[in-house]
MDTraj code that builds the backbone (N, CA, C; nanometers):
import mdtraj as md
import numpy as np

residues = "MET SER ALA GLU ASN ILE THR ILE GLU ASP ALA ILE ASN VAL LEU SER LEU PRO ARG GLU LEU PRO ILE GLN GLU THR ILE THR ILE GLU ILE ASP PRO ARG LEU LYS ARG".split()
xyz = np.array([
    [0.1127, -0.7032, -1.1229],
    [0.1139, -0.5682, -1.1853],
    [0.1478, -0.5849, -1.3318],
    [0.0549, -0.5502, -1.4165],
    [0.0796, -0.5633, -1.5622],
    [0.1322, -0.4314, -1.6193],
    [0.1825, -0.4380, -1.7406],
    [0.2424, -0.3205, -1.8054],
    [0.1363, -0.2085, -1.8179],
    [0.0092, -0.2448, -1.8378],
    [-0.0927, -0.1451, -1.8547],
    [-0.1111, -0.0616, -1.7291],
    [-0.0783, -0.1202, -1.6143],
    [-0.0970, -0.0474, -1.4882],
    [0.0212, 0.0395, -1.4509],
    [0.1303, 0.0288, -1.5282],
    [0.2518, 0.1055, -1.4989],
    [0.2563, 0.2303, -1.5894],
    [0.2599, 0.3452, -1.5269],
    [0.2690, 0.4668, -1.6076],
    [0.4150, 0.5123, -1.6034],
    [0.4510, 0.6010, -1.6978],
    [0.5887, 0.6507, -1.6998],
    [0.6213, 0.7186, -1.5699],
    [0.5230, 0.7890, -1.5138],
    [0.5410, 0.8601, -1.3872],
    [0.5730, 0.7598, -1.2747],
    [0.4987, 0.6491, -1.2702],
    [0.5232, 0.5466, -1.1692],
    [0.6630, 0.4927, -1.1830],
    [0.7038, 0.4669, -1.3079],
    [0.8353, 0.4096, -1.3313],
    [0.9451, 0.5064, -1.2848],
    [0.9254, 0.6348, -1.3160],
    [1.0276, 0.7345, -1.2734],
    [1.0326, 0.7387, -1.1203],
    [0.9178, 0.7306, -1.0563],
    [0.9148, 0.7370, -0.9087],
    [0.9906, 0.6175, -0.8521],
    [0.9677, 0.4999, -0.9033],
    [1.0379, 0.3805, -0.8562],
    [1.1857, 0.3838, -0.8869],
    [1.2173, 0.4250, -1.0098],
    [1.3586, 0.4272, -1.0527],
    [1.4359, 0.5346, -0.9790],
    [1.3613, 0.6349, -0.9222],
    [1.4295, 0.7420, -0.8475],
    [1.4563, 0.7050, -0.7041],
    [1.4047, 0.5911, -0.6590],
    [1.4325, 0.5508, -0.5229],
    [1.5798, 0.5261, -0.5009],
    [1.6309, 0.5615, -0.3860],
    [1.7738, 0.5417, -0.3555],
    [1.8130, 0.3980, -0.3366],
    [1.7161, 0.3097, -0.3114],
    [1.7451, 0.1689, -0.2907],
    [1.7511, 0.0924, -0.4184],
    [1.8293, -0.0143, -0.4161],
    [1.8331, -0.1071, -0.5347],
    [1.7194, -0.2077, -0.5178],
    [1.6236, -0.2005, -0.6026],
    [1.5087, -0.2923, -0.5938],
    [1.4934, -0.3727, -0.7206],
    [1.4616, -0.5023, -0.7117],
    [1.4422, -0.5880, -0.8304],
    [1.3382, -0.5319, -0.9239],
    [1.2379, -0.4632, -0.8684],
    [1.1254, -0.4131, -0.9494],
    [1.1759, -0.3058, -1.0461],
    [1.2873, -0.2452, -1.0166],
    [1.3410, -0.1429, -1.1084],
    [1.3675, -0.2053, -1.2444],
    [1.4305, -0.3252, -1.2454],
    [1.4604, -0.3923, -1.3723],
    [1.3294, -0.4391, -1.4385],
    [1.2369, -0.4831, -1.3579],
    [1.1102, -0.5291, -1.4118],
    [1.0365, -0.4173, -1.4835],
    [1.0305, -0.3004, -1.4241],
    [0.9617, -0.1876, -1.4868],
    [1.0346, -0.1421, -1.6127],
    [1.1660, -0.1421, -1.6074],
    [1.2460, -0.1042, -1.7249],
    [1.2135, -0.1955, -1.8399],
    [1.2056, -0.3273, -1.8120],
    [1.1741, -0.4255, -1.9167],
    [1.0335, -0.4041, -1.9680],
    [0.9401, -0.3703, -1.8812],
    [0.8005, -0.3483, -1.9246],
    [0.7939, -0.2307, -2.0191],
    [0.8690, -0.1272, -1.9917],
    [0.8664, -0.0037, -2.0755],
    [0.9423, -0.0289, -2.2069],
    [1.0561, -0.0969, -2.1979],
    [1.1400, -0.1178, -2.3176],
    [1.1761, -0.2664, -2.3270],
    [1.0916, -0.3472, -2.3899],
    [1.1173, -0.4925, -2.3995],
    [1.2515, -0.5247, -2.4622],
    [1.3067, -0.4358, -2.5437],
    [1.4352, -0.4605, -2.6075],
    [1.5453, -0.4855, -2.5087],
    [1.5315, -0.4264, -2.3886],
    [1.6357, -0.4415, -2.2850],
    [1.6388, -0.5838, -2.2298],
    [1.5362, -0.6617, -2.2567],
    [1.5284, -0.7978, -2.2057],
    [1.6288, -0.8868, -2.2764],
    [1.6623, -0.8542, -2.3959],
    [1.7527, -0.9393, -2.4759],
    [1.8946, -0.9360, -2.4239],
])
top = md.Topology()
chain = top.add_chain()
for i, resn in enumerate(residues, 1):
    res = top.add_residue(resn, chain, resSeq=i)
    for name in ("N", "CA", "C"):
        top.add_atom(name, md.element.get_by_symbol(name[0]), res)
traj = md.Trajectory(xyz[None], top)
């Protein structure tokens, strides 16, 4: 899944999940690369 395939809506849906998922951090980094530092 590349950054181009991730929409803000998709990110919000995933980040809104009650479970802690590794993909949450991945999507956050894709949206805001500055968080990677």
